[in-house]
N, CA, C and O atoms as a GROMACS GRO file, in nm:
protein
  560
    1MET      N    1  -2.620  -2.779   4.695
    1MET     CA    2  -2.584  -2.856   4.578
    1MET      C    3  -2.529  -2.991   4.626
    1MET      O    4  -2.443  -2.997   4.713
    2SER      N    5  -2.580  -3.096   4.568
    2SER     CA    6  -2.536  -3.229   4.608
    2SER      C    7  -2.404  -3.264   4.541
    2SER      O    8  -2.362  -3.198   4.446
    3LEU      N    9  -2.340  -3.367   4.591
    3LEU     CA   10  -2.213  -3.414   4.537
    3LEU      C   11  -2.231  -3.462   4.394
    3LEU      O   12  -2.143  -3.442   4.310
    4GLN      N   13  -2.343  -3.527   4.366
    4GLN     CA   14  -2.369  -3.580   4.233
    4GLN      C   15  -2.383  -3.466   4.131
    4GLN      O   16  -2.326  -3.473   4.022
    5SER      N   17  -2.456  -3.362   4.165
    5SER     CA   18  -2.475  -3.251   4.071
    5SER      C   19  -2.343  -3.174   4.051
    5SER      O   20  -2.318  -3.123   3.942
    6ALA      N   21  -2.259  -3.166   4.154
    6ALA     CA   22  -2.129  -3.101   4.141
    6ALA      C   23  -2.039  -3.179   4.046
    6ALA      O   24  -1.968  -3.119   3.964
    7SER      N   25  -2.041  -3.311   4.055
    7SER     CA   26  -1.957  -3.391   3.965
    7SER      C   27  -2.010  -3.384   3.822
    7SER      O   28  -1.932  -3.386   3.727
    8THR      N   29  -2.142  -3.374   3.806
    8THR     CA   30  -2.199  -3.360   3.673
    8THR      C   31  -2.158  -3.227   3.612
    8THR      O   32  -2.124  -3.221   3.494
    9LEU      N   33  -2.160  -3.121   3.692
    9LEU     CA   34  -2.118  -2.990   3.643
    9LEU      C   35  -1.971  -2.990   3.603
    9LEU      O   36  -1.935  -2.936   3.499
   10SER      N   37  -1.887  -3.050   3.685
   10SER     CA   38  -1.744  -3.052   3.652
   10SER      C   39  -1.718  -3.136   3.528
   10SER      O   40  -1.630  -3.103   3.448
   11ARG      N   41  -1.795  -3.246   3.510
   11ARG     CA   42  -1.782  -3.328   3.389
   11ARG      C   43  -1.824  -3.248   3.266
   11ARG      O   44  -1.758  -3.255   3.162
   12GLU      N   45  -1.933  -3.172   3.276
   12GLU     CA   46  -1.979  -3.090   3.164
   12GLU      C   47  -1.876  -2.982   3.131
   12GLU      O   48  -1.851  -2.955   3.014
   13LYS      N   49  -1.818  -2.921   3.234
   13LYS     CA   50  -1.717  -2.819   3.212
   13LYS      C   51  -1.595  -2.879   3.144
   13LYS      O   52  -1.540  -2.820   3.051
   14LEU      N   53  -1.554  -2.995   3.188
   14LEU     CA   54  -1.440  -3.064   3.129
   14LEU      C   55  -1.470  -3.098   2.983
   14LEU      O   56  -1.384  -3.082   2.897
   15THR      N   57  -1.589  -3.144   2.956
   15THR     CA   58  -1.628  -3.177   2.819
   15THR      C   59  -1.625  -3.053   2.732
   15THR      O   60  -1.574  -3.058   2.619
   16PHE      N   61  -1.678  -2.942   2.782
   16PHE     CA   62  -1.676  -2.817   2.706
   16PHE      C   63  -1.533  -2.774   2.678
   16PHE      O   64  -1.501  -2.734   2.566
   17GLU      N   65  -1.447  -2.780   2.779
   17GLU     CA   66  -1.307  -2.741   2.762
   17GLU      C   67  -1.238  -2.831   2.660
   17GLU      O   68  -1.157  -2.784   2.580
   18ASN      N   69  -1.269  -2.961   2.662
   18ASN     CA   70  -1.212  -3.054   2.565
   18ASN      C   71  -1.260  -3.021   2.424
   18ASN      O   72  -1.182  -3.024   2.329
   19GLN      N   73  -1.387  -2.990   2.411
   19GLN     CA   74  -1.442  -2.956   2.280
   19GLN      C   75  -1.379  -2.827   2.227
   19GLN      O   76  -1.348  -2.816   2.109
   20GLU      N   77  -1.362  -2.730   2.316
   20GLU     CA   78  -1.300  -2.604   2.275
   20GLU      C   79  -1.156  -2.626   2.230
   20GLU      O   80  -1.113  -2.571   2.129
   21LYS      N   81  -1.084  -2.707   2.304
   21LYS     CA   82  -0.945  -2.737   2.268
   21LYS      C   83  -0.938  -2.813   2.136
   21LYS      O   84  -0.853  -2.784   2.051
   22ARG      N   85  -1.026  -2.908   2.119
   22ARG     CA   86  -1.030  -2.985   1.994
   22ARG      C   87  -1.060  -2.893   1.876
   22ARG      O   88  -0.998  -2.905   1.771
   23PHE      N   89  -1.156  -2.802   1.894
   23PHE     CA   90  -1.190  -2.706   1.791
   23PHE      C   91  -1.066  -2.624   1.752
   23PHE      O   92  -1.038  -2.608   1.633
   24GLN      N   93  -0.993  -2.574   1.850
   24GLN     CA   94  -0.875  -2.493   1.823
   24GLN      C   95  -0.766  -2.573   1.752
   24GLN      O   96  -0.704  -2.523   1.658
   25ILE      N   97  -0.744  -2.695   1.794
   25ILE     CA   98  -0.641  -2.779   1.733
   25ILE      C   99  -0.675  -2.812   1.589
   25ILE      O  100  -0.590  -2.803   1.501
   26GLU      N  101  -0.800  -2.850   1.565
   26GLU     CA  102  -0.841  -2.884   1.429
   26GLU      C  103  -0.838  -2.762   1.338
   26GLU      O  104  -0.799  -2.771   1.222
   27LEU      N  105  -0.880  -2.647   1.390
   27LEU     CA  106  -0.875  -2.524   1.310
   27LEU      C  107  -0.731  -2.490   1.274
   27LEU      O  108  -0.702  -2.456   1.159
   28GLU      N  109  -0.642  -2.500   1.370
   28GLU     CA  110  -0.502  -2.469   1.343
   28GLU      C  111  -0.444  -2.563   1.238
   28GLU      O  112  -0.369  -2.520   1.150
   29PHE      N  113  -0.478  -2.691   1.247
   29PHE     CA  114  -0.429  -2.787   1.148
   29PHE      C  115  -0.484  -2.754   1.009
   29PHE      O  116  -0.409  -2.755   0.911
   30VAL      N  117  -0.613  -2.725   1.000
   30VAL     CA  118  -0.674  -2.692   0.870
   30VAL      C  119  -0.607  -2.568   0.813
   30VAL      O  120  -0.580  -2.562   0.693
   31LEU      N  121  -0.580  -2.468   0.896
   31LEU     CA  122  -0.514  -2.347   0.848
   31LEU      C  123  -0.373  -2.376   0.798
   31LEU      O  124  -0.327  -2.312   0.703
   32CYS      N  125  -0.306  -2.470   0.860
   32CYS     CA  126  -0.171  -2.507   0.814
   32CYS      C  127  -0.174  -2.566   0.674
   32CYS      O  128  -0.075  -2.559   0.601
   33LEU      N  129  -0.287  -2.623   0.636
   33LEU     CA  130  -0.298  -2.683   0.502
   33LEU      C  131  -0.297  -2.579   0.391
   33LEU      O  132  -0.288  -2.616   0.274
   34ALA      N  133  -0.305  -2.452   0.424
   34ALA     CA  134  -0.294  -2.347   0.323
   34ALA      C  135  -0.150  -2.331   0.273
   34ALA      O  136  -0.126  -2.263   0.174
   35ASN      N  137  -0.057  -2.392   0.342
   35ASN     CA  138   0.085  -2.382   0.308
   35ASN      C  139   0.128  -2.507   0.230
   35ASN      O  140   0.135  -2.615   0.288
   36PRO      N  141   0.157  -2.494   0.100
   36PRO     CA  142   0.199  -2.611   0.021
   36PRO      C  143   0.325  -2.679   0.076
   36PRO      O  144   0.342  -2.800   0.061
   37TRP      N  145   0.412  -2.602   0.139
   37TRP     CA  146   0.533  -2.662   0.195
   37TRP      C  147   0.503  -2.747   0.317
   37TRP      O  148   0.576  -2.843   0.345
   38TYR      N  149   0.399  -2.716   0.390
   38TYR     CA  150   0.356  -2.801   0.501
   38TYR      C  151   0.299  -2.932   0.446
   38TYR      O  152   0.324  -3.039   0.500
   39ILE      N  153   0.223  -2.921   0.339
   39ILE     CA  154   0.168  -3.042   0.275
   39ILE      C  155   0.282  -3.128   0.223
   39ILE      O  156   0.278  -3.251   0.234
   40ASN      N  157   0.385  -3.064   0.166
   40ASN     CA  158   0.503  -3.136   0.119
   40ASN      C  159   0.570  -3.209   0.235
   40ASN      O  160   0.611  -3.324   0.221
   41PHE      N  161   0.582  -3.142   0.350
   41PHE     CA  162   0.641  -3.204   0.469
   41PHE      C  163   0.561  -3.327   0.511
   41PHE      O  164   0.618  -3.433   0.539
   42LEU      N  165   0.428  -3.314   0.515
   42LEU     CA  166   0.344  -3.428   0.552
   42LEU      C  167   0.362  -3.544   0.454
   42LEU      O  168   0.369  -3.660   0.495
   43ALA      N  169   0.370  -3.512   0.327
   43ALA     CA  170   0.387  -3.617   0.225
   43ALA      C  171   0.523  -3.686   0.240
   43ALA      O  172   0.531  -3.808   0.233
   44GLN      N  173   0.627  -3.608   0.262
   44GLN     CA  174   0.761  -3.666   0.274
   44GLN      C  175   0.776  -3.748   0.402
   44GLN      O  176   0.856  -3.841   0.406
   45GLN      N  177   0.703  -3.714   0.505
   45GLN     CA  178   0.707  -3.790   0.630
   45GLN      C  179   0.612  -3.910   0.628
   45GLN      O  180   0.594  -3.977   0.729
   46GLU      N  181   0.552  -3.935   0.510
   46GLU     CA  182   0.465  -4.052   0.488
   46GLU      C  183   0.334  -4.049   0.568
   46GLU      O  184   0.276  -4.154   0.596
   47TYR      N  185   0.289  -3.933   0.606
   47TYR     CA  186   0.160  -3.923   0.675
   47TYR      C  187   0.047  -3.969   0.585
   47TYR      O  188  -0.050  -4.030   0.631
   48PHE      N  189   0.059  -3.940   0.456
   48PHE     CA  190  -0.048  -3.975   0.363
   48PHE      C  191  -0.053  -4.125   0.332
   48PHE      O  192  -0.149  -4.172   0.272
   49ALA      N  193   0.048  -4.199   0.372
   49ALA     CA  194   0.048  -4.344   0.356
   49ALA      C  195  -0.032  -4.411   0.468
   49ALA      O  196  -0.071  -4.527   0.455
   50ASP      N  197  -0.057  -4.338   0.575
   50ASP     CA  198  -0.133  -4.390   0.690
   50ASP      C  199  -0.282  -4.374   0.662
   50ASP      O  200  -0.332  -4.262   0.649
   51GLU      N  201  -0.352  -4.484   0.652
   51GLU     CA  202  -0.495  -4.483   0.618
   51GLU      C  203  -0.577  -4.405   0.721
   51GLU      O  204  -0.675  -4.340   0.686
   52SER      N  205  -0.539  -4.413   0.847
   52SER     CA  206  -0.614  -4.339   0.950
   52SER      C  207  -0.596  -4.188   0.932
   52SER      O  208  -0.689  -4.112   0.960
   53PHE      N  209  -0.480  -4.144   0.887
   53PHE     CA  210  -0.459  -4.002   0.863
   53PHE      C  211  -0.542  -3.956   0.743
   53PHE      O  212  -0.597  -3.846   0.744
   54VAL      N  213  -0.551  -4.038   0.640
   54VAL     CA  214  -0.633  -4.005   0.523
   54VAL      C  215  -0.780  -3.996   0.564
   54VAL      O  216  -0.853  -3.909   0.516
   55ARG      N  217  -0.823  -4.086   0.652
   55ARG     CA  218  -0.961  -4.077   0.703
   55ARG      C  219  -0.981  -3.950   0.785
   55ARG      O  220  -1.089  -3.890   0.780
   56TYR      N  221  -0.879  -3.909   0.859
   56TYR     CA  222  -0.887  -3.785   0.936
   56TYR      C  223  -0.905  -3.665   0.842
   56TYR      O  224  -0.983  -3.574   0.871
   57LEU      N  225  -0.833  -3.666   0.730
   57LEU     CA  226  -0.849  -3.559   0.631
   57LEU      C  227  -0.992  -3.556   0.576
   57LEU      O  228  -1.049  -3.450   0.552
   58LYS      N  229  -1.048  -3.674   0.557
   58LYS     CA  230  -1.186  -3.681   0.510
   58LYS      C  231  -1.282  -3.628   0.617
   58LYS      O  232  -1.377  -3.557   0.586
   59TYR      N  233  -1.256  -3.662   0.741
   59TYR     CA  234  -1.337  -3.614   0.853
   59TYR      C  235  -1.336  -3.461   0.861
   59TYR      O  236  -1.437  -3.399   0.893
   60LEU      N  237  -1.221  -3.402   0.832
   60LEU     CA  238  -1.206  -3.256   0.842
   60LEU      C  239  -1.286  -3.180   0.737
   60LEU      O  240  -1.289  -3.056   0.740
   61GLN      N  241  -1.350  -3.248   0.646
   61GLN     CA  242  -1.432  -3.181   0.544
   61GLN      C  243  -1.545  -3.100   0.606
   61GLN      O  244  -1.600  -3.011   0.541
   62TYR      N  245  -1.581  -3.129   0.730
   62TYR     CA  246  -1.688  -3.052   0.793
   62TYR      C  247  -1.653  -2.904   0.804
   62TYR      O  248  -1.742  -2.822   0.822
   63TRP      N  249  -1.525  -2.870   0.794
   63TRP     CA  250  -1.484  -2.730   0.801
   63TRP      C  251  -1.535  -2.650   0.682
   63TRP      O  252  -1.532  -2.526   0.685
   64LYS      N  253  -1.581  -2.715   0.578
   64LYS     CA  254  -1.634  -2.645   0.461
   64LYS      C  255  -1.776  -2.595   0.484
   64LYS      O  256  -1.825  -2.511   0.408
   65ALA      N  257  -1.842  -2.644   0.586
   65ALA     CA  258  -1.978  -2.598   0.618
   65ALA      C  259  -1.970  -2.452   0.664
   65ALA      O  260  -1.875  -2.414   0.733
   66PRO      N  261  -2.068  -2.370   0.625
   66PRO     CA  262  -2.062  -2.226   0.656
   66PRO      C  263  -2.040  -2.193   0.803
   66PRO      O  264  -1.970  -2.097   0.835
   67GLU      N  265  -2.100  -2.271   0.894
   67GLU     CA  266  -2.085  -2.238   1.036
   67GLU      C  267  -1.943  -2.260   1.086
   67GLU      O  268  -1.906  -2.205   1.190
   68TYR      N  269  -1.862  -2.339   1.014
   68TYR     CA  270  -1.722  -2.358   1.052
   68TYR      C  271  -1.629  -2.279   0.960
   68TYR      O  272  -1.526  -2.228   1.005
   69ALA      N  273  -1.663  -2.269   0.834
   69ALA     CA  274  -1.577  -2.201   0.736
   69ALA      C  275  -1.555  -2.055   0.772
   69ALA      O  276  -1.453  -1.996   0.734
   70LYS      N  277  -1.646  -1.995   0.845
   70LYS     CA  278  -1.630  -1.855   0.882
   70LYS      C  279  -1.509  -1.833   0.973
   70LYS      O  280  -1.464  -1.720   0.988
   71PHE      N  281  -1.457  -1.938   1.033
   71PHE     CA  282  -1.340  -1.927   1.120
   71PHE      C  283  -1.208  -1.946   1.044
   71PHE      O  284  -1.100  -1.922   1.098
   72VAL      N  285  -1.218  -1.990   0.919
   72VAL     CA  286  -1.098  -2.019   0.839
   72VAL      C  287  -1.051  -1.890   0.773
   72VAL      O  288  -1.119  -1.834   0.688
   73ASN      N  289  -0.934  -1.842   0.813
   73ASN     CA  290  -0.878  -1.717   0.761
   73ASN      C  291  -0.825  -1.731   0.619
   73ASN      O  292  -0.825  -1.635   0.542
   74TYR      N  293  -0.779  -1.850   0.585
   74TYR     CA  294  -0.718  -1.873   0.454
   74TYR      C  295  -0.804  -1.973   0.377
   74TYR      O  296  -0.791  -2.094   0.396
   75PRO      N  297  -0.892  -1.926   0.290
   75PRO     CA  298  -0.980  -2.016   0.216
   75PRO      C  299  -0.905  -2.119   0.132
   75PRO      O  300  -0.958  -2.226   0.100
   76MET      N  301  -0.780  -2.086   0.096
   76MET     CA  302  -0.700  -2.181   0.019
   76MET      C  303  -0.681  -2.311   0.097
   76MET      O  304  -0.661  -2.416   0.036
   77ALA      N  305  -0.687  -2.306   0.229
   77ALA     CA  306  -0.675  -2.426   0.311
   77ALA      C  307  -0.787  -2.524   0.280
   77ALA      O  308  -0.764  -2.645   0.273
   78LEU      N  309  -0.908  -2.473   0.260
   78LEU     CA  310  -1.020  -2.561   0.227
   78LEU      C  311  -1.006  -2.618   0.087
   78LEU      O  312  -1.047  -2.732   0.061
   79TYR      N  313  -0.949  -2.541  -0.003
   79TYR     CA  314  -0.924  -2.590  -0.139
   79TYR      C  315  -0.822  -2.704  -0.135
   79TYR      O  316  -0.842  -2.808  -0.199
   80PHE      N  317  -0.714  -2.685  -0.059
   80PHE     CA  318  -0.614  -2.791  -0.047
   80PHE      C  319  -0.671  -2.912   0.028
   80PHE      O  320  -0.634  -3.026  -0.002
   81LEU      N  321  -0.758  -2.889   0.123
   81LEU     CA  322  -0.823  -3.000   0.192
   81LEU      C  323  -0.902  -3.085   0.094
   81LEU      O  324  -0.903  -3.208   0.104
   82ASP      N  325  -0.968  -3.020  -0.001
   82ASP     CA  326  -1.038  -3.094  -0.107
   82ASP      C  327  -0.940  -3.172  -0.193
   82ASP      O  328  -0.963  -3.289  -0.223
   83LEU      N  329  -0.830  -3.108  -0.232
   83LEU     CA  330  -0.731  -3.176  -0.317
   83LEU      C  331  -0.667  -3.294  -0.245
   83LEU      O  332  -0.633  -3.394  -0.308
   84LEU      N  333  -0.652  -3.283  -0.114
   84LEU     CA  334  -0.591  -3.392  -0.038
   84LEU      C  335  -0.680  -3.515  -0.029
   84LEU      O  336  -0.636  -3.620   0.020
   85GLN      N  337  -0.802  -3.506  -0.074
   85GLN     CA  338  -0.890  -3.623  -0.079
   85GLN      C  339  -0.851  -3.717  -0.193
   85GLN      O  340  -0.896  -3.831  -0.198
   86HIS      N  341  -0.765  -3.668  -0.284
   86HIS     CA  342  -0.723  -3.746  -0.401
   86HIS      C  343  -0.581  -3.797  -0.383
   86HIS      O  344  -0.489  -3.720  -0.353
   87SER      N  345  -0.563  -3.925  -0.401
   87SER     CA  346  -0.431  -3.985  -0.381
   87SER      C  347  -0.328  -3.932  -0.480
   87SER      O  348  -0.210  -3.924  -0.446
   88ASP      N  349  -0.370  -3.896  -0.601
   88ASP     CA  350  -0.275  -3.842  -0.699
   88ASP      C  351  -0.211  -3.713  -0.647
   88ASP      O  352  -0.090  -3.693  -0.660
   89PHE      N  353  -0.293  -3.626  -0.589
   89PHE     CA  354  -0.239  -3.501  -0.536
   89PHE      C  355  -0.148  -3.529  -0.417
   89PHE      O  356  -0.040  -3.470  -0.406
   90ARG      N  357  -0.190  -3.619  -0.329
   90ARG     CA  358  -0.106  -3.651  -0.213
   90ARG      C  359   0.029  -3.707  -0.257
   90ARG      O  360   0.132  -3.673  -0.198
   91ASP      N  361   0.029  -3.792  -0.359
   91ASP     CA  362   0.155  -3.848  -0.410
   91ASP      C  363   0.241  -3.741  -0.476
   91ASP      O  364   0.362  -3.738  -0.458
   92ALA      N  365   0.177  -3.654  -0.554
   92ALA     CA  366   0.253  -3.550  -0.625
   92ALA      C  367   0.320  -3.453  -0.529
   92ALA      O  368   0.428  -3.402  -0.558
   93MET      N  369   0.256  -3.428  -0.417
   93MET     CA  370   0.311  -3.328  -0.323
   93MET      C  371   0.436  -3.378  -0.250
   93MET      O  372   0.493  -3.305  -0.169
   94LYS      N  373   0.479  -3.500  -0.277
   94LYS     CA  374   0.606  -3.549  -0.222
   94LYS      C  375   0.724  -3.482  -0.291
   94LYS      O  376   0.831  -3.469  -0.233
   95THR      N  377   0.703  -3.441  -0.416
   95THR     CA  378   0.813  -3.387  -0.495
   95THR      C  379   0.824  -3.236  -0.477
   95THR      O  380   0.725  -3.166  -0.457
   96GLN      N  381   0.946  -3.189  -0.484
   96GLN     CA  382   0.970  -3.046  -0.472
   96GLN      C  383   0.914  -2.972  -0.593
   96GLN      O  384   0.864  -2.860  -0.579
   97GLU      N  385   0.921  -3.033  -0.711
   97GLU     CA  386   0.873  -2.967  -0.832
   97GLU      C  387   0.723  -2.937  -0.823
   97GLU      O  388   0.680  -2.827  -0.856
   98ALA      N  389   0.646  -3.034  -0.777
   98ALA     CA  390   0.501  -3.013  -0.763
   98ALA      C  391   0.471  -2.908  -0.657
   98ALA      O  392   0.381  -2.826  -0.673
   99THR      N  393   0.547  -2.911  -0.550
   99THR     CA  394   0.525  -2.815  -0.443
   99THR      C  395   0.557  -2.674  -0.488
   99THR      O  396   0.484  -2.580  -0.457
  100VAL      N  397   0.667  -2.659  -0.561
  100VAL     CA  398   0.703  -2.527  -0.615
  100VAL      C  399   0.594  -2.479  -0.710
  100VAL      O  400   0.556  -2.362  -0.706
  101PHE      N  401   0.546  -2.568  -0.796
  101PHE     CA  402   0.440  -2.532  -0.891
  101PHE      C  403   0.315  -2.484  -0.818
  101PHE      O  404   0.260  -2.379  -0.852
  102VAL      N  405   0.271  -2.559  -0.719
  102VAL     CA  406   0.151  -2.522  -0.644
  102VAL      C  407   0.174  -2.391  -0.567
  102VAL      O  408   0.085  -2.306  -0.562
  103HIS      N  409   0.292  -2.377  -0.509
  103HIS     CA  410   0.323  -2.256  -0.435
  103HIS      C  411   0.322  -2.133  -0.526
  103HIS      O  412   0.269  -2.029  -0.488
  104GLU      N  413   0.379  -2.145  -0.646
  104GLU     CA  414   0.380  -2.033  -0.740
  104GLU      C  415   0.238  -1.996  -0.783
  104GLU      O  416   0.203  -1.878  -0.789
  105LYS      N  417   0.156  -2.097  -0.812
  105LYS     CA  418   0.017  -2.070  -0.852
  105LYS      C  419  -0.057  -2.000  -0.739
  105LYS      O  420  -0.134  -1.907  -0.763
  106GLN      N  421  -0.034  -2.044  -0.617
  106GLN     CA  422  -0.098  -1.982  -0.502
  106GLN      C  423  -0.052  -1.838  -0.486
  106GLN      O  424  -0.132  -1.748  -0.460
  107TYR      N  425   0.077  -1.815  -0.501
  107TYR     CA  426   0.133  -1.681  -0.487
  107TYR      C  427   0.072  -1.586  -0.589
  107TYR      O  428   0.028  -1.476  -0.555
  108TYR      N  429   0.068  -1.628  -0.716
  108TYR     CA  430   0.013  -1.541  -0.820
  108TYR      C  431  -0.137  -1.523  -0.804
  108TYR      O  432  -0.190  -1.418  -0.841
  109HIS      N  433  -0.205  -1.621  -0.751
  109HIS     CA  434  -0.347  -1.604  -0.722
  109HIS      C  435  -0.366  -1.494  -0.618
  109HIS      O  436  -0.448  -1.404  -0.636
  110TRP      N  437  -0.289  -1.501  -0.510
  110TRP     CA  438  -0.300  -1.400  -0.405
  110TRP      C  439  -0.257  -1.262  -0.456
  110TRP      O  440  -0.312  -1.160  -0.414
  111LEU      N  441  -0.160  -1.261  -0.547
  111LEU     CA  442  -0.108  -1.133  -0.596
  111LEU      C  443  -0.208  -1.064  -0.689
  111LEU      O  444  -0.227  -0.943  -0.680
  112TYR      N  445  -0.272  -1.141  -0.777
  112TYR     CA  446  -0.355  -1.079  -0.880
  112TYR      C  447  -0.505  -1.098  -0.862
  112TYR      O  448  -0.582  -1.010  -0.902
  113ALA      N  449  -0.550  -1.206  -0.807
  113ALA     CA  450  -0.693  -1.234  -0.804
  113ALA      C  451  -0.770  -1.138  -0.714
  113ALA      O  452  -0.888  -1.112  -0.739
  114ARG      N  453  -0.709  -1.087  -0.612
  114ARG     CA  454  -0.780  -1.000  -0.517
  114ARG      C  455  -0.766  -0.853  -0.551
  114ARG      O  456  -0.828  -0.768  -0.487
  115ARG      N  457  -0.685  -0.821  -0.653
  115ARG     CA  458  -0.668  -0.682  -0.693
  115ARG      C  459  -0.796  -0.631  -0.759
  115ARG      O  460  -0.861  -0.704  -0.833
  116PRO      N  461  -0.831  -0.507  -0.734
  116PRO     CA  462  -0.948  -0.453  -0.805
  116PRO      C  463  -0.916  -0.440  -0.953
  116PRO      O  464  -0.805  -0.406  -0.992
  117LYS      N  465  -1.015  -0.469  -1.033
  117LYS     CA  466  -0.996  -0.459  -1.178
  117LYS      C  467  -0.989  -0.312  -1.216
  117LYS      O  468  -1.079  -0.234  -1.184
  118ILE      N  469  -0.882  -0.273  -1.285
  118ILE     CA  470  -0.861  -0.135  -1.325
  118ILE      C  471  -0.888  -0.126  -1.474
  118ILE      O  472  -0.834  -0.204  -1.553
  119ALA      N  473  -0.970  -0.031  -1.512
  119ALA     CA  474  -0.997  -0.011  -1.654
  119ALA      C  475  -0.870   0.042  -1.720
  119ALA      O  476  -0.814   0.143  -1.678
  120MET      N  477  -0.827  -0.028  -1.821
  120MET     CA  478  -0.706   0.011  -1.890
  120MET      C  479  -0.740   0.117  -1.996
  120MET      O  480  -0.817   0.090  -2.088
  121GLU      N  481  -0.685   0.235  -1.981
  121GLU     CA  482  -0.705   0.340  -2.079
  121GLU      C  483  -0.584   0.344  -2.170
  121GLU      O  484  -0.471   0.335  -2.122
  122PRO      N  485  -0.607   0.357  -2.300
  122PRO     CA  486  -0.491   0.360  -2.391
  122PRO      C  487  -0.406   0.484  -2.366
  122PRO      O  488  -0.458   0.593  -2.339
  123VAL      N  489  -0.278   0.467  -2.374
  123VAL     CA  490  -0.183   0.577  -2.357
  123VAL      C  491  -0.180   0.653  -2.488
  123VAL      O  492  -0.190   0.593  -2.594
  124GLU      N  493  -0.166   0.787  -2.483
  124GLU     CA  494  -0.173   0.868  -2.604
  124GLU      C  495  -0.065   0.832  -2.705
  124GLU      O  496  -0.093   0.831  -2.825
  125ASP      N  497   0.055   0.802  -2.662
  125ASP     CA  498   0.164   0.772  -2.754
  125ASP      C  499   0.158   0.629  -2.807
  125ASP      O  500   0.231   0.594  -2.899
  126GLU      N  501   0.073   0.549  -2.752
  126GLU     CA  502   0.065   0.408  -2.790
  126GLU      C  503  -0.022   0.394  -2.914
  126GLU      O  504  -0.134   0.446  -2.918
  127PRO      N  505   0.027   0.323  -3.018
  127PRO     CA  506  -0.054   0.307  -3.139
  127PRO      C  507  -0.172   0.213  -3.113
  127PRO      O  508  -0.168   0.130  -3.022
  128GLU      N  509  -0.274   0.227  -3.193
  128GLU     CA  510  -0.390   0.140  -3.183
  128GLU      C  511  -0.350  -0.002  -3.220
  128GLU      O  512  -0.266  -0.020  -3.309
  129PRO      N  513  -0.406  -0.103  -3.155
  129PRO     CA  514  -0.373  -0.241  -3.192
  129PRO      C  515  -0.426  -0.272  -3.332
  129PRO      O  516  -0.529  -0.220  -3.375
  130LEU      N  517  -0.352  -0.358  -3.401
  130LEU     CA  518  -0.391  -0.397  -3.537
  130LEU      C  519  -0.503  -0.498  -3.533
  130LEU      O  520  -0.508  -0.586  -3.447
  131ALA      N  521  -0.593  -0.486  -3.628
  131ALA     CA  522  -0.699  -0.586  -3.642
  131ALA      C  523  -0.640  -0.708  -3.712
  131ALA      O  524  -0.544  -0.696  -3.788
  132LEU      N  525  -0.697  -0.825  -3.685
  132LEU     CA  526  -0.650  -0.946  -3.751
  132LEU      C  527  -0.667  -0.933  -3.901
  132LEU      O  528  -0.772  -0.888  -3.948
  133GLY      N  529  -0.566  -0.971  -3.976
  133GLY     CA  530  -0.572  -0.970  -4.121
  133GLY      C  531  -0.532  -0.837  -4.180
  133GLY      O  532  -0.523  -0.828  -4.303
  134SER      N  533  -0.506  -0.732  -4.102
  134SER     CA  534  -0.465  -0.605  -4.160
  134SER      C  535  -0.315  -0.605  -4.184
  134SER      O  536  -0.240  -0.682  -4.122
  135GLU      N  537  -0.273  -0.520  -4.272
  135GLU     CA  538  -0.130  -0.515  -4.306
  135GLU      C  539  -0.056  -0.428  -4.205
  135GLU      O  540  -0.113  -0.337  -4.144
  136LEU      N  541   0.071  -0.458  -4.188
  136LEU     CA  542   0.154  -0.378  -4.102
  136LEU      C  543   0.178  -0.242  -4.164
  136LEU      O  544   0.194  -0.233  -4.286
  137PRO      N  545   0.182  -0.136  -4.085
  137PRO     CA  546   0.209  -0.003  -4.144
  137PRO      C  547   0.355   0.004  -4.191
  137PRO      O  548   0.445  -0.055  -4.130
  138THR      N  549   0.374   0.074  -4.297
  138THR     CA  550   0.510   0.090  -4.349
  138THR      C  551   0.557   0.230  -4.317
  138THR      O  552   0.479   0.325  -4.316
  139GLU      N  553   0.685   0.241  -4.290
  139GLU     CA  554   0.741   0.372  -4.258
  139GLU      C  555   0.780   0.439  -4.388
  139GLU      O  556   0.837   0.376  -4.477
  140THR      N  557   0.749   0.565  -4.401
  140THR     CA  558   0.785   0.640  -4.524
  140THR      C  559   0.880   0.751  -4.494
  140THR      O  560   0.920   0.824  -4.584
   0.00000   0.00000   0.00000
């Protein structure tokens, strides 16, 4: 093996290692976006005021492609990545009220949206619901 081919191999290995590291770092950052409180932190630290950071968020949209999205454990991160493309959302996430609102919606989504739908059977002691326009029963 010549010296030139050895240096080419080491350069290729270094490039691969850099790409792997970059992949891991970007994935970790995208996953952090699933946390509304992290988004609030970024907003309060004025990251969203930096135009280059906003461009970086736009660049990260490639994670929505199926070949990359399969690595995202929290799909809500991709939803928030979409919302972060809008300046209104970025501005709103500076406030605690907006962050609490988003966090509550996310919590209830995780709590109820993934539950299997259970057929509700009427309980024997429970009266039948009234039809609209019918009179209330009177006790005798």
